[in-house]
PDB file of N, CA, C and O in Angstrom:
ATOM      1  N   LEU A   1     115.436 118.454 119.874  1.00  0.00           N
ATOM      2  CA  LEU A   1     115.750 119.545 120.780  1.00  0.00           C
ATOM      3  C   LEU A   1     114.653 120.600 120.757  1.00  0.00           C
ATOM      4  O   LEU A   1     114.300 121.152 121.800  1.00  0.00           O
ATOM      5  N   ALA A   2     114.111 120.885 119.574  1.00  0.00           N
ATOM      6  CA  ALA A   2     113.068 121.908 119.469  1.00  0.00           C
ATOM      7  C   ALA A   2     111.863 121.559 120.335  1.00  0.00           C
ATOM      8  O   ALA A   2     111.284 122.436 120.977  1.00  0.00           O
ATOM      9  N   GLU A   3     111.483 120.282 120.357  1.00  0.00           N
ATOM     10  CA  GLU A   3     110.342 119.865 121.179  1.00  0.00           C
ATOM     11  C   GLU A   3     110.651 120.024 122.659  1.00  0.00           C
ATOM     12  O   GLU A   3     109.774 120.403 123.435  1.00  0.00           O
ATOM     13  N   GLN A   4     111.877 119.743 123.056  1.00  0.00           N
ATOM     14  CA  GLN A   4     112.270 119.906 124.457  1.00  0.00           C
ATOM     15  C   GLN A   4     112.258 121.384 124.849  1.00  0.00           C
ATOM     16  O   GLN A   4     111.843 121.732 125.955  1.00  0.00           O
ATOM     17  N   VAL A   5     112.709 122.240 123.953  1.00  0.00           N
ATOM     18  CA  VAL A   5     112.690 123.679 124.226  1.00  0.00           C
ATOM     19  C   VAL A   5     111.251 124.167 124.348  1.00  0.00           C
ATOM     20  O   VAL A   5     110.930 124.947 125.245  1.00  0.00           O
ATOM     21  N   LYS A   6     110.396 123.713 123.455  1.00  0.00           N
ATOM     22  CA  LYS A   6     108.978 124.092 123.520  1.00  0.00           C
ATOM     23  C   LYS A   6     108.362 123.671 124.857  1.00  0.00           C
ATOM     24  O   LYS A   6     107.628 124.438 125.480  1.00  0.00           O
ATOM     25  N   GLN A   7     108.669 122.444 125.288  1.00  0.00           N
ATOM     26  CA  GLN A   7     108.112 121.954 126.552  1.00  0.00           C
ATOM     27  C   GLN A   7     108.664 122.758 127.725  1.00  0.00           C
ATOM     28  O   GLN A   7     107.916 123.115 128.635  1.00  0.00           O
ATOM     29  N   ALA A   8     109.947 123.041 127.713  1.00  0.00           N
ATOM     30  CA  ALA A   8     110.552 123.828 128.796  1.00  0.00           C
ATOM     31  C   ALA A   8     109.923 125.213 128.871  1.00  0.00           C
ATOM     32  O   ALA A   8     109.677 125.732 129.960  1.00  0.00           O
ATOM     33  N   ARG A   9     109.665 125.805 127.717  1.00  0.00           N
ATOM     34  CA  ARG A   9     109.018 127.122 127.701  1.00  0.00           C
ATOM     35  C   ARG A   9     107.591 127.018 128.198  1.00  0.00           C
ATOM     36  O   ARG A   9     107.130 127.889 128.936  1.00  0.00           O
ATOM     37  N   ALA A  10     106.879 125.964 127.805  1.00  0.00           N
ATOM     38  CA  ALA A  10     105.504 125.764 128.259  1.00  0.00           C
ATOM     39  C   ALA A  10     105.464 125.563 129.778  1.00  0.00           C
ATOM     40  O   ALA A  10     104.516 125.980 130.444  1.00  0.00           O
ATOM     41  N   ASP A  11     106.500 124.921 130.311  1.00  0.00           N
ATOM     42  CA  ASP A  11     106.597 124.707 131.759  1.00  0.00           C
ATOM     43  C   ASP A  11     107.180 125.916 132.486  1.00  0.00           C
ATOM     44  O   ASP A  11     107.370 125.890 133.701  1.00  0.00           O
ATOM     45  N   ARG A  12     107.458 126.969 131.732  1.00  0.00           N
ATOM     46  CA  ARG A  12     108.016 128.217 132.269  1.00  0.00           C
ATOM     47  C   ARG A  12     109.362 128.023 132.978  1.00  0.00           C
ATOM     48  O   ARG A  12     109.659 128.682 133.974  1.00  0.00           O
ATOM     49  N   LEU A  13     110.161 127.103 132.436  1.00  0.00           N
ATOM     50  CA  LEU A  13     111.504 126.905 132.967  1.00  0.00           C
ATOM     51  C   LEU A  13     112.426 127.988 132.399  1.00  0.00           C
ATOM     52  O   LEU A  13     112.261 128.394 131.249  1.00  0.00           O
ATOM     53  N   PRO A  14     113.379 128.452 133.181  1.00  0.00           N
ATOM     54  CA  PRO A  14     114.306 129.440 132.637  1.00  0.00           C
ATOM     55  C   PRO A  14     115.208 128.790 131.589  1.00  0.00           C
ATOM     56  O   PRO A  14     115.666 127.660 131.761  1.00  0.00           O
ATOM     57  N   ILE A  15     115.453 129.512 130.512  1.00  0.00           N
ATOM     58  CA  ILE A  15     116.314 129.019 129.439  1.00  0.00           C
ATOM     59  C   ILE A  15     117.452 130.013 129.264  1.00  0.00           C
ATOM     60  O   ILE A  15     117.230 131.216 129.121  1.00  0.00           O
ATOM     61  N   VAL A  16     118.664 129.495 129.277  1.00  0.00           N
ATOM     62  CA  VAL A  16     119.839 130.327 129.033  1.00  0.00           C
ATOM     63  C   VAL A  16     120.467 129.847 127.737  1.00  0.00           C
ATOM     64  O   VAL A  16     120.863 128.686 127.625  1.00  0.00           O
ATOM     65  N   LEU A  17     120.558 130.729 126.769  1.00  0.00           N
ATOM     66  CA  LEU A  17     121.166 130.394 125.497  1.00  0.00           C
ATOM     67  C   LEU A  17     122.659 130.676 125.589  1.00  0.00           C
ATOM     68  O   LEU A  17     123.075 131.798 125.880  1.00  0.00           O
ATOM     69  N   VAL A  18     123.452 129.654 125.341  1.00  0.00           N
ATOM     70  CA  VAL A  18     124.903 129.788 125.376  1.00  0.00           C
ATOM     71  C   VAL A  18     125.423 129.604 123.956  1.00  0.00           C
ATOM     72  O   VAL A  18     125.113 128.615 123.293  1.00  0.00           O
ATOM     73  N   HIS A  19     126.212 130.560 123.503  1.00  0.00           N
ATOM     74  CA  HIS A  19     126.799 130.487 122.167  1.00  0.00           C
ATOM     75  C   HIS A  19     128.302 130.275 122.287  1.00  0.00           C
ATOM     76  O   HIS A  19     129.032 131.143 122.766  1.00  0.00           O
ATOM     77  N   GLU A  20     128.746 129.113 121.846  1.00  0.00           N
ATOM     78  CA  GLU A  20     130.180 128.796 121.856  1.00  0.00           C
ATOM     79  C   GLU A  20     130.828 129.394 120.618  1.00  0.00           C
ATOM     80  O   GLU A  20     130.419 129.100 119.495  1.00  0.00           O
ATOM     81  N   ASN A  21     131.839 130.233 120.820  1.00  0.00           N
ATOM     82  CA  ASN A  21     132.561 130.858 119.721  1.00  0.00           C
ATOM     83  C   ASN A  21     133.834 130.114 119.335  1.00  0.00           C
ATOM     84  O   ASN A  21     134.306 130.253 118.207  1.00  0.00           O
ATOM     85  N   ASP A  22     134.393 129.332 120.241  1.00  0.00           N
ATOM     86  CA  ASP A  22     135.679 128.688 120.011  1.00  0.00           C
ATOM     87  C   ASP A  22     135.497 127.417 119.184  1.00  0.00           C
ATOM     88  O   ASP A  22     134.850 126.473 119.638  1.00  0.00           O
ATOM     89  N   PRO A  23     136.064 127.382 117.969  1.00  0.00           N
ATOM     90  CA  PRO A  23     135.948 126.175 117.138  1.00  0.00           C
ATOM     91  C   PRO A  23     136.515 124.917 117.813  1.00  0.00           C
ATOM     92  O   PRO A  23     136.079 123.806 117.512  1.00  0.00           O
ATOM     93  N   ALA A  24     137.475 125.087 118.716  1.00  0.00           N
ATOM     94  CA  ALA A  24     138.055 123.943 119.408  1.00  0.00           C
ATOM     95  C   ALA A  24     137.028 123.248 120.307  1.00  0.00           C
ATOM     96  O   ALA A  24     137.202 122.086 120.676  1.00  0.00           O
ATOM     97  N   PHE A  25     135.961 123.967 120.654  1.00  0.00           N
ATOM     98  CA  PHE A  25     134.890 123.405 121.479  1.00  0.00           C
ATOM     99  C   PHE A  25     133.597 123.248 120.685  1.00  0.00           C
ATOM    100  O   PHE A  25     132.515 123.200 121.270  1.00  0.00           O
ATOM    101  N   GLY A  26     133.699 123.169 119.359  1.00  0.00           N
ATOM    102  CA  GLY A  26     132.525 122.992 118.513  1.00  0.00           C
ATOM    103  C   GLY A  26     131.781 124.280 118.206  1.00  0.00           C
ATOM    104  O   GLY A  26     130.626 124.242 117.780  1.00  0.00           O
ATOM    105  N   GLY A  27     132.429 125.423 118.418  1.00  0.00           N
ATOM    106  CA  GLY A  27     131.798 126.723 118.189  1.00  0.00           C
ATOM    107  C   GLY A  27     131.468 126.974 116.724  1.00  0.00           C
ATOM    108  O   GLY A  27     132.052 126.374 115.821  1.00  0.00           O
ATOM    109  N   CYS A  28     130.523 127.870 116.518  1.00  0.00           N
ATOM    110  CA  CYS A  28     130.103 128.240 115.166  1.00  0.00           C
ATOM    111  C   CYS A  28     129.640 129.694 115.182  1.00  0.00           C
ATOM    112  O   CYS A  28     129.387 130.253 116.249  1.00  0.00           O
ATOM    113  N   PRO A  29     129.527 130.307 114.002  1.00  0.00           N
ATOM    114  CA  PRO A  29     129.013 131.678 113.956  1.00  0.00           C
ATOM    115  C   PRO A  29     127.573 131.729 114.482  1.00  0.00           C
ATOM    116  O   PRO A  29     126.796 130.798 114.270  1.00  0.00           O
ATOM    117  N   PHE A  30     127.225 132.821 115.168  1.00  0.00           N
ATOM    118  CA  PHE A  30     125.887 132.924 115.744  1.00  0.00           C
ATOM    119  C   PHE A  30     124.806 132.881 114.679  1.00  0.00           C
ATOM    120  O   PHE A  30     123.719 132.361 114.929  1.00  0.00           O
ATOM    121  N   ASP A  31     125.081 133.415 113.500  1.00  0.00           N
ATOM    122  CA  ASP A  31     124.040 133.402 112.468  1.00  0.00           C
ATOM    123  C   ASP A  31     123.654 131.972 112.087  1.00  0.00           C
ATOM    124  O   ASP A  31     122.522 131.737 111.663  1.00  0.00           O
ATOM    125  N   TYR A  32     124.571 131.015 112.231  1.00  0.00           N
ATOM    126  CA  TYR A  32     124.231 129.620 111.964  1.00  0.00           C
ATOM    127  C   TYR A  32     123.214 129.114 112.994  1.00  0.00           C
ATOM    128  O   TYR A  32     122.259 128.419 112.648  1.00  0.00           O
ATOM    129  N   VAL A  33     123.431 129.468 114.242  1.00  0.00           N
ATOM    130  CA  VAL A  33     122.490 129.069 115.298  1.00  0.00           C
ATOM    131  C   VAL A  33     121.113 129.657 114.991  1.00  0.00           C
ATOM    132  O   VAL A  33     120.097 128.966 115.078  1.00  0.00           O
ATOM    133  N   PHE A  34     121.094 130.921 114.638  1.00  0.00           N
ATOM    134  CA  PHE A  34     119.830 131.605 114.352  1.00  0.00           C
ATOM    135  C   PHE A  34     119.146 130.994 113.129  1.00  0.00           C
ATOM    136  O   PHE A  34     117.929 130.806 113.127  1.00  0.00           O
ATOM    137  N   GLN A  35     119.922 130.687 112.096  1.00  0.00           N
ATOM    138  CA  GLN A  35     119.354 130.131 110.860  1.00  0.00           C
ATOM    139  C   GLN A  35     118.784 128.726 111.053  1.00  0.00           C
ATOM    140  O   GLN A  35     117.860 128.330 110.342  1.00  0.00           O
ATOM    141  N   THR A  36     119.322 127.980 111.998  1.00  0.00           N
ATOM    142  CA  THR A  36     118.866 126.600 112.187  1.00  0.00           C
ATOM    143  C   THR A  36     117.803 126.454 113.272  1.00  0.00           C
ATOM    144  O   THR A  36     117.332 125.348 113.538  1.00  0.00           O
ATOM    145  N   THR A  37     117.428 127.560 113.893  1.00  0.00           N
ATOM    146  CA  THR A  37     116.375 127.536 114.913  1.00  0.00           C
ATOM    147  C   THR A  37     115.007 127.545 114.229  1.00  0.00           C
ATOM    148  O   THR A  37     114.782 128.363 113.337  1.00  0.00           O
ATOM    149  N   PRO A  38     114.092 126.663 114.620  1.00  0.00           N
ATOM    150  CA  PRO A  38     112.749 126.687 114.032  1.00  0.00           C
ATOM    151  C   PRO A  38     112.098 128.066 114.204  1.00  0.00           C
ATOM    152  O   PRO A  38     112.182 128.681 115.268  1.00  0.00           O
ATOM    153  N   GLN A  39     111.459 128.527 113.148  1.00  0.00           N
ATOM    154  CA  GLN A  39     110.858 129.861 113.135  1.00  0.00           C
ATOM    155  C   GLN A  39     109.851 130.056 114.260  1.00  0.00           C
ATOM    156  O   GLN A  39     109.753 131.153 114.810  1.00  0.00           O
ATOM    157  N   GLU A  40     109.101 129.017 114.613  1.00  0.00           N
ATOM    158  CA  GLU A  40     108.103 129.183 115.676  1.00  0.00           C
ATOM    159  C   GLU A  40     108.756 129.491 117.019  1.00  0.00           C
ATOM    160  O   GLU A  40     108.163 130.188 117.842  1.00  0.00           O
ATOM    161  N   LEU A  41     109.980 128.981 117.260  1.00  0.00           N
ATOM    162  CA  LEU A  41     110.684 129.309 118.502  1.00  0.00           C
ATOM    163  C   LEU A  41     111.183 130.749 118.479  1.00  0.00           C
ATOM    164  O   LEU A  41     111.133 131.449 119.490  1.00  0.00           O
ATOM    165  N   ILE A  42     111.661 131.182 117.321  1.00  0.00           N
ATOM    166  CA  ILE A  42     112.113 132.574 117.186  1.00  0.00           C
ATOM    167  C   ILE A  42     110.938 133.515 117.384  1.00  0.00           C
ATOM    168  O   ILE A  42     111.030 134.483 118.140  1.00  0.00           O
ATOM    169  N   ALA A  43     109.818 133.228 116.698  1.00  0.00           N
ATOM    170  CA  ALA A  43     108.625 134.070 116.807  1.00  0.00           C
ATOM    171  C   ALA A  43     108.066 134.059 118.228  1.00  0.00           C
ATOM    172  O   ALA A  43     107.450 135.032 118.664  1.00  0.00           O
ATOM    173  N   GLY A  44     108.281 132.954 118.952  1.00  0.00           N
ATOM    174  CA  GLY A  44     107.797 132.845 120.319  1.00  0.00           C
ATOM    175  C   GLY A  44     108.674 133.546 121.341  1.00  0.00           C
ATOM    176  O   GLY A  44     108.376 133.520 122.535  1.00  0.00           O
ATOM    177  N   GLY A  45     109.759 134.176 120.885  1.00  0.00           N
ATOM    178  CA  GLY A  45     110.593 134.978 121.780  1.00  0.00           C
ATOM    179  C   GLY A  45     111.794 134.265 122.378  1.00  0.00           C
ATOM    180  O   GLY A  45     112.350 134.723 123.377  1.00  0.00           O
ATOM    181  N   LEU A  46     112.205 133.143 121.777  1.00  0.00           N
ATOM    182  CA  LEU A  46     113.343 132.407 122.321  1.00  0.00           C
ATOM    183  C   LEU A  46     114.583 133.292 122.456  1.00  0.00           C
ATOM    184  O   LEU A  46     115.344 133.151 123.413  1.00  0.00           O
ATOM    185  N   TYR A  47     114.786 134.185 121.518  1.00  0.00           N
ATOM    186  CA  TYR A  47     115.978 135.036 121.536  1.00  0.00           C
ATOM    187  C   TYR A  47     115.712 136.413 122.131  1.00  0.00           C
ATOM    188  O   TYR A  47     116.478 137.348 121.899  1.00  0.00           O
ATOM    189  N   LYS A  48     114.641 136.542 122.891  1.00  0.00           N
ATOM    190  CA  LYS A  48     114.320 137.839 123.514  1.00  0.00           C
ATOM    191  C   LYS A  48     115.458 138.299 124.421  1.00  0.00           C
ATOM    192  O   LYS A  48     115.869 139.459 124.382  1.00  0.00           O
ATOM    193  N   ASP A  49     115.959 137.374 125.238  1.00  0.00           N
ATOM    194  CA  ASP A  49     117.115 137.681 126.071  1.00  0.00           C
ATOM    195  C   ASP A  49     118.385 137.438 125.254  1.00  0.00           C
ATOM    196  O   ASP A  49     118.396 136.620 124.335  1.00  0.00           O
ATOM    197  N   LEU A  50     119.429 138.143 125.593  1.00  0.00           N
ATOM    198  CA  LEU A  50     120.682 137.993 124.863  1.00  0.00           C
ATOM    199  C   LEU A  50     121.323 136.641 125.133  1.00  0.00           C
ATOM    200  O   LEU A  50     121.236 136.102 126.236  1.00  0.00           O
ATOM    201  N   ALA A  51     121.961 136.112 124.115  1.00  0.00           N
ATOM    202  CA  ALA A  51     122.719 134.875 124.276  1.00  0.00           C
ATOM    203  C   ALA A  51     123.980 135.164 125.079  1.00  0.00           C
ATOM    204  O   ALA A  51     124.538 136.258 124.999  1.00  0.00           O
ATOM    205  N   LYS A  52     124.418 134.194 125.840  1.00  0.00           N
ATOM    206  CA  LYS A  52     125.656 134.301 126.602  1.00  0.00           C
ATOM    207  C   LYS A  52     126.766 133.704 125.746  1.00  0.00           C
ATOM    208  O   LYS A  52     126.739 132.512 125.442  1.00  0.00           O
ATOM    209  N   SER A  53     127.732 134.515 125.360  1.00  0.00           N
ATOM    210  CA  SER A  53     128.806 134.059 124.482  1.00  0.00           C
ATOM    211  C   SER A  53     129.994 133.535 125.270  1.00  0.00           C
ATOM    212  O   SER A  53     130.384 134.100 126.292  1.00  0.00           O
ATOM    213  N   CYS A  54     130.556 132.449 124.777  1.00  0.00           N
ATOM    214  CA  CYS A  54     131.778 131.879 125.357  1.00  0.00           C
ATOM    215  C   CYS A  54     132.901 132.092 124.352  1.00  0.00           C
ATOM    216  O   CYS A  54     132.928 131.470 123.290  1.00  0.00           O
ATOM    217  N   PHE A  55     133.817 132.971 124.698  1.00  0.00           N
ATOM    218  CA  PHE A  55     134.913 133.310 123.805  1.00  0.00           C
ATOM    219  C   PHE A  55     136.166 132.514 124.146  1.00  0.00           C
ATOM    220  O   PHE A  55     136.334 132.072 125.282  1.00  0.00           O
ATOM    221  N   PRO A  56     137.044 132.330 123.163  1.00  0.00           N
ATOM    222  CA  PRO A  56     138.283 131.578 123.394  1.00  0.00           C
ATOM    223  C   PRO A  56     139.389 132.442 123.997  1.00  0.00           C
ATOM    224  O   PRO A  56     139.241 133.652 124.168  1.00  0.00           O
ATOM    225  N   GLY A  57     140.490 131.785 124.309  1.00  0.00           N
ATOM    226  CA  GLY A  57     141.696 132.479 124.744  1.00  0.00           C
ATOM    227  C   GLY A  57     141.557 133.187 126.070  1.00  0.00           C
ATOM    228  O   GLY A  57     140.992 132.650 127.023  1.00  0.00           O
ATOM    229  N   HIS A  58     142.082 134.404 126.123  1.00  0.00           N
ATOM    230  CA  HIS A  58     142.101 135.188 127.361  1.00  0.00           C
ATOM    231  C   HIS A  58     140.704 135.517 127.876  1.00  0.00           C
ATOM    232  O   HIS A  58     140.534 135.800 129.062  1.00  0.00           O
ATOM    233  N   HIS A  59     139.714 135.484 127.008  1.00  0.00           N
ATOM    234  CA  HIS A  59     138.349 135.857 127.386  1.00  0.00           C
ATOM    235  C   HIS A  59     137.529 134.675 127.915  1.00  0.00           C
ATOM    236  O   HIS A  59     136.413 134.863 128.399  1.00  0.00           O
ATOM    237  N   ARG A  60     138.077 133.468 127.824  1.00  0.00           N
ATOM    238  CA  ARG A  60     137.326 132.267 128.187  1.00  0.00           C
ATOM    239  C   ARG A  60     136.856 132.287 129.647  1.00  0.00           C
ATOM    240  O   ARG A  60     135.685 132.037 129.934  1.00  0.00           O
ATOM    241  N   LYS A  61     137.775 132.585 130.556  1.00  0.00           N
ATOM    242  CA  LYS A  61     137.436 132.552 131.977  1.00  0.00           C
ATOM    243  C   LYS A  61     136.333 133.544 132.312  1.00  0.00           C
ATOM    244  O   LYS A  61     135.408 133.214 133.054  1.00  0.00           O
ATOM    245  N   VAL A  62     136.420 134.754 131.771  1.00  0.00           N
ATOM    246  CA  VAL A  62     135.391 135.770 132.018  1.00  0.00           C
ATOM    247  C   VAL A  62     134.065 135.320 131.417  1.00  0.00           C
ATOM    248  O   VAL A  62     133.017 135.492 132.040  1.00  0.00           O
ATOM    249  N   SER A  63     134.095 134.747 130.217  1.00  0.00           N
ATOM    250  CA  SER A  63     132.868 134.255 129.584  1.00  0.00           C
ATOM    251  C   SER A  63     132.175 133.227 130.468  1.00  0.00           C
ATOM    252  O   SER A  63     130.958 133.275 130.649  1.00  0.00           O
ATOM    253  N   LEU A  64     132.951 132.298 131.017  1.00  0.00           N
ATOM    254  CA  LEU A  64     132.367 131.248 131.850  1.00  0.00           C
ATOM    255  C   LEU A  64     131.845 131.790 133.177  1.00  0.00           C
ATOM    256  O   LEU A  64     130.840 131.299 133.691  1.00  0.00           O
ATOM    257  N   VAL A  65     132.517 132.799 133.739  1.00  0.00           N
ATOM    258  CA  VAL A  65     132.026 133.421 134.969  1.00  0.00           C
ATOM    259  C   VAL A  65     130.689 134.119 134.705  1.00  0.00           C
ATOM    260  O   VAL A  65     129.756 133.988 135.497  1.00  0.00           O
ATOM    261  N   LEU A  66     130.596 134.849 133.613  1.00  0.00           N
ATOM    262  CA  LEU A  66     129.337 135.534 133.278  1.00  0.00           C
ATOM    263  C   LEU A  66     128.220 134.522 133.024  1.00  0.00           C
ATOM    264  O   LEU A  66     127.075 134.748 133.417  1.00  0.00           O
ATOM    265  N   LEU A  67     128.547 133.417 132.374  1.00  0.00           N
ATOM    266  CA  LEU A  67     127.560 132.367 132.150  1.00  0.00           C
ATOM    267  C   LEU A  67     127.093 131.789 133.484  1.00  0.00           C
ATOM    268  O   LEU A  67     125.895 131.607 133.698  1.00  0.00           O
ATOM    269  N   ALA A  68     128.025 131.506 134.368  1.00  0.00           N
ATOM    270  CA  ALA A  68     127.675 130.955 135.676  1.00  0.00           C
ATOM    271  C   ALA A  68     126.767 131.907 136.445  1.00  0.00           C
ATOM    272  O   ALA A  68     125.810 131.468 137.083  1.00  0.00           O
ATOM    273  N   LYS A  69     127.055 133.196 136.391  1.00  0.00           N
ATOM    274  CA  LYS A  69     126.204 134.182 137.070  1.00  0.00           C
ATOM    275  C   LYS A  69     124.795 134.169 136.495  1.00  0.00           C
ATOM    276  O   LYS A  69     123.820 134.280 137.239  1.00  0.00           O
ATOM    277  N   SER A  70     124.680 134.034 135.166  1.00  0.00           N
ATOM    278  CA  SER A  70     123.346 134.018 134.560  1.00  0.00           C
ATOM    279  C   SER A  70     122.565 132.781 134.966  1.00  0.00           C
ATOM    280  O   SER A  70     121.336 132.766 134.893  1.00  0.00           O
ATOM    281  N   LEU A  71     123.275 131.740 135.393  1.00  0.00           N
ATOM    282  CA  LEU A  71     122.627 130.516 135.858  1.00  0.00           C
ATOM    283  C   LEU A  71     122.370 130.538 137.365  1.00  0.00           C
ATOM    284  O   LEU A  71     121.864 129.566 137.925  1.00  0.00           O
ATOM    285  N   GLY A  72     122.720 131.649 138.019  1.00  0.00           N
ATOM    286  CA  GLY A  72     122.433 131.790 139.436  1.00  0.00           C
ATOM    287  C   GLY A  72     123.614 131.607 140.368  1.00  0.00           C
ATOM    288  O   GLY A  72     123.441 131.624 141.586  1.00  0.00           O
ATOM    289  N   ALA A  73     124.810 131.432 139.826  1.00  0.00           N
ATOM    290  CA  ALA A  73     125.986 131.238 140.682  1.00  0.00           C
ATOM    291  C   ALA A  73     126.270 132.508 141.480  1.00  0.00           C
ATOM    292  O   ALA A  73     126.005 133.620 141.023  1.00  0.00           O
ATOM    293  N   THR A  74     126.803 132.321 142.657  1.00  0.00           N
ATOM    294  CA  THR A  74     127.215 133.438 143.510  1.00  0.00           C
ATOM    295  C   THR A  74     128.662 133.201 143.924  1.00  0.00           C
ATOM    296  O   THR A  74     129.128 132.062 143.903  1.00  0.00           O
ATOM    297  N   PRO A  75     129.377 134.253 144.300  1.00  0.00           N
ATOM    298  CA  PRO A  75     130.771 134.073 144.708  1.00  0.00           C
ATOM    299  C   PRO A  75     130.887 133.139 145.913  1.00  0.00           C
ATOM    300  O   PRO A  75     130.068 133.177 146.832  1.00  0.00           O
ATOM    301  N   ALA A  76     131.908 132.313 145.885  1.00  0.00           N
ATOM    302  CA  ALA A  76     132.158 131.424 147.022  1.00  0.00           C
ATOM    303  C   ALA A  76     132.710 132.235 148.176  1.00  0.00           C
ATOM    304  O   ALA A  76     133.432 133.211 147.972  1.00  0.00           O
ATOM    305  N   ARG A  77     132.370 131.829 149.384  1.00  0.00           N
ATOM    306  CA  ARG A  77     132.866 132.515 150.567  1.00  0.00           C
ATOM    307  C   ARG A  77     134.246 131.978 150.901  1.00  0.00           C
ATOM    308  O   ARG A  77     134.513 130.784 150.760  1.00  0.00           O
ATOM    309  N   SER A  78     135.113 132.864 151.341  1.00  0.00           N
ATOM    310  CA  SER A  78     136.451 132.438 151.777  1.00  0.00           C
ATOM    311  C   SER A  78     136.344 131.726 153.120  1.00  0.00           C
ATOM    312  O   SER A  78     135.486 132.050 153.942  1.00  0.00           O
ATOM    313  N   ARG A  79     137.206 130.774 153.327  1.00  0.00           N
ATOM    314  CA  ARG A  79     137.182 130.033 154.600  1.00  0.00           C
ATOM    315  C   ARG A  79     138.219 130.560 155.531  1.00  0.00           C
ATOM    316  O   ARG A  79     138.352 130.064 156.651  1.00  0.00           O
TER     317      ARG A  79
END
């Protein structure tokens, strides 16, 4: 994955970091994500932009809407 991230950054592709908080969906504490990221990616600014968090329960829907917006989604038009 680190090599793919490096290539995507070299190609100037947009990268959105999504942090899953819900253990039911494989979530983990953010510090684990940070600790397991290669130092060269951290030093290169991978975490310059804030991670998009996906929270469980009542906050899940809002988390996913905010994530979708960060990926370029726009509101659907009513018919």
